N, C-alpha and C positions, 0 to 999 in steps of 0.2 A: 504493500500500500504506500509506504514511504517512498519507495523507488519510483512508483508511478507518479506520485505527486511531484517528485523532484524533476522528472522528465518533463512534466507538464509546465512547471514553472520555468524550466530552462528554455522551452519552446517560446513561451511568452516573452522572456527576456530577449530572445534572438529576433522574434518577428515584429513586436510592437515598434521598436525604434525604426525598423525598416519602413513600416507603414507610415509613421510620422514623417520620416525623412522624405519618403516618396511623395507624400502630400505637400510638404514644404517645397520640395524640388519642383513639383508640378506648378504650384502657385508662383514660384519665382520665374519659371519658364514663361508662364502666361504674361506676367508683368514685363518680362524682358521683351517679348515679341510685340506687346502693346506699344512699348516705348520705341521699339525698332521701326515699326510701321507707322506710328503716329508720334514722332518726336516733337517736343515743344520747345519754344524759345520764349523767355520772359522779357516783356518790354522793360527797358531800363531808361527810358527817356521820360521827361515830364509831359510831353505831348502823347496822349494815349490814343492809339488808333481805334476807330469805331466803324461799325458796319450796320446798315439798316436796309432791309429788303421789303419790297412791295410787289404785288402781282396785279397786272392789268390785262383785260381781255382785248385782243387785237384781232378783229374778224372772228374766225373760228379757232384761232390759236391764242396763246397766252404769252405775255411779255413779263419777264422778271427783271425788275430794276434794282440794282445794287448800288446804294449810296455809301461812300466811304469818306472818312475825314482823317487827317494826319496819316494818310496812307495813299500809295500810288500803285496802280497796276503796271507791271513792268515785264511783259513777255520777252522783251529783248535781253533781259538780264537773268534768264532762267539758269540756275546752277552756278551763278557767278558770285553771289554774296549771300550772307545769312543775317540780314538785319530785320528790324521789326516795322519798318516804314515803307518797304517796297515788297512786291510779290504778287499774289493773286488770291482769289477766293476759291474755296472748295465747296461745290454744290452737292448737297445730299437730298434725296427724295425718299421719305419714309425710312431713313437710316441707311440707305444705299447710296454709295458714291456715284455721281452722275458725270460731272465734268468740272474743269477748271473755269473760273470766271476771270476774264481779262479785260472786260469792259463794263460799262454801266448797264447794258441791255443784253438779255439772253432769252431767246425764244424757246418756248416749250410747246410742242404740238398737242399733246394730250396728257391726261392723268388717269391713273387707275380709278375706278368708281369708289366712292366713299370719301372718308376724311383722309387728307394727305398732309404730311408734315414736310415743309420746305425749309432747309437750313443752309446757311452759308457761313463758313469758318475762314478767317483770314489766315493766310500762310505765307511764309517767307519764300524767297527764290530758291532756297535749298530744301523746300518741302517740310519745313518745321511749322507746326501750328503755333500761332502767336497767342500768348496769354498775358493777362494782367492780374497780379496777385494770385497766380496759379489757376485762374479761371480763363477758359478759352474765349477769345474775342470773336463773338458770333452773333447771328440773329436768326430767329425762327418764326415762321408763320404757319397757319393751317388753312387749308382750302378744301372745300367739299365739292366733288365732281360727281354727276353733272351739277351745274349751277342751279341754285334755287331762284326762280324768276318771280316777278311781281304778281303774275296771275296765280301761281302756286301759293305765294305768300297770302294773298287775299282769301283763297279757298281754305287754307289752313287756319287763318284767323277766324273765318266764319265758323269752321268746324269746332274750334276750341271755344269760341264764344257760346255756341250752342250747348257744349258740354257743361258750361257753367251752370246751366239750369236743368239739363236733361240727362246728365250722367247719374249714376247711382247716388253719388254723394249730393249732386245738385238737386235731385228729386227729393231727397231726404230733407235738405235745407228748405226747399220750397214748401214742403208740407209743414215744417216747423213755422215758417212765416205765415202760412195760411191760418194755422191755429191761433196766431197772434192778431189775425185780421190784417195782415200785411201782404203786399205783393213780393214776388221773388226779388224784384229789382230794388225794393226798399230795404237793402242790406248792404253794409260796407263790404262784407266778404264777397258777395255777388258782383258788386261794381268793381272791386279790386281784381277779380278774375277776368272781367271784361277788359279792364285797363291792361292787364298783363298780356292777354291774348293779342290785343291790338298793337301794343307797344313792342313786344318781342318779335312779332311777325312782320310788321309794316314799316317801322321807323327807319330801318336800314335802307329801305327802298325810296326814301324821300326824294333823292335826286332824280328818280325816274317818274315821279308824279307830275301831273299837270299843275298849274298854279292853283286851280280850284280844288284839286285833290289834296294838295299840301295844306291849304287853308282848312278844309274839312277835317283832315286827319289831325292837325294840331288843335283845332277847336274842340273836337271830340275828346281828345286826351285831356285837355285842360278842364273841360266840363266834368269828365269822369273823376278827375282828382278832387274837384270841388264837391262833387256829390258824395264821394267816399268820406271826405271830412265831415260833410253835413250829416250823413247817417251814423257816423261814429258819435257825433254829438247827441243824436237822438238815442242811440244805444246806451250812452252814458248818462241818459236822463238830464241832459243839459238844455234840451229844447223839446217842445211838444210835437206830437205827430202832425197836428194841423199846420203848425209853422214849418215843419220839415217838408211836408208835401207841397206847400206853397212855394218855398224856395227851390225845391227840386224841379217844379214845373217851370219856373223862371230860367233855371240853368239849362233845361232841355230845350225850351223855346229859343233861348239865345243862340244855340247851335244853328238852328234853321234860319234865324234872323241874320246872323253873321255870314253864312254861306250865301243866302239870297242877296245880301248887299254886295258881296264880291261878284256874284253872277251878273247882277245888274250893271256893275262897272264894266265887265267884259263886253256886254251887249252894246254899250254906248259907242 
């Protein structure tokens, strides 16, 4: 029995260090190759390089604009020096390297469907990623393909607004309102839901709206904000139901008055 235990302990003494060393050795190898393929160089100047990217649609394609400061794109100096103020950008799409960026504009023909992460890292002419305080100097944006258009946004806004009242939760709240002798819309929660559905779906499309659409959109949002505050006052017993309904009607009517006034201006 003692002999068996001795052999067992001897095996543990021999094997465990090898396992630990193998693990440490593997970790060090991974770290070595990371640094080998992605070496970094720390900025040592007071002028810190920066990069900012934005995506624009050009016809059926997309244009990535890369804005840099305290940095110059220098394709003619590739492999000639290793400083932090000249070089190029490394473009990554969803974590995969795509191309070098040597100018302000880069055309992208298409994207995979769904959410896409676009990233540009500044690199020296010797292929060293530039860092500041050990953080890579880079910029990243996300883009959903295919694009979400205005018509789809309006349809989604309408669908979500309908759910404010007719979803399972919405129907429950409407029933609670009815028991109090109130309409579904005489609730700050309901109006907040309507505001969120309109604001989250349509506000980003304001540049695509006509003048009247912009006025209507903004007027409705402002009216909803005031009505939310109004019904919160009622729910906190700061105002009577009669007074709340009177003010609410004025706010609703004002939306129509404002839009009609602007429409009359256009017709002249």
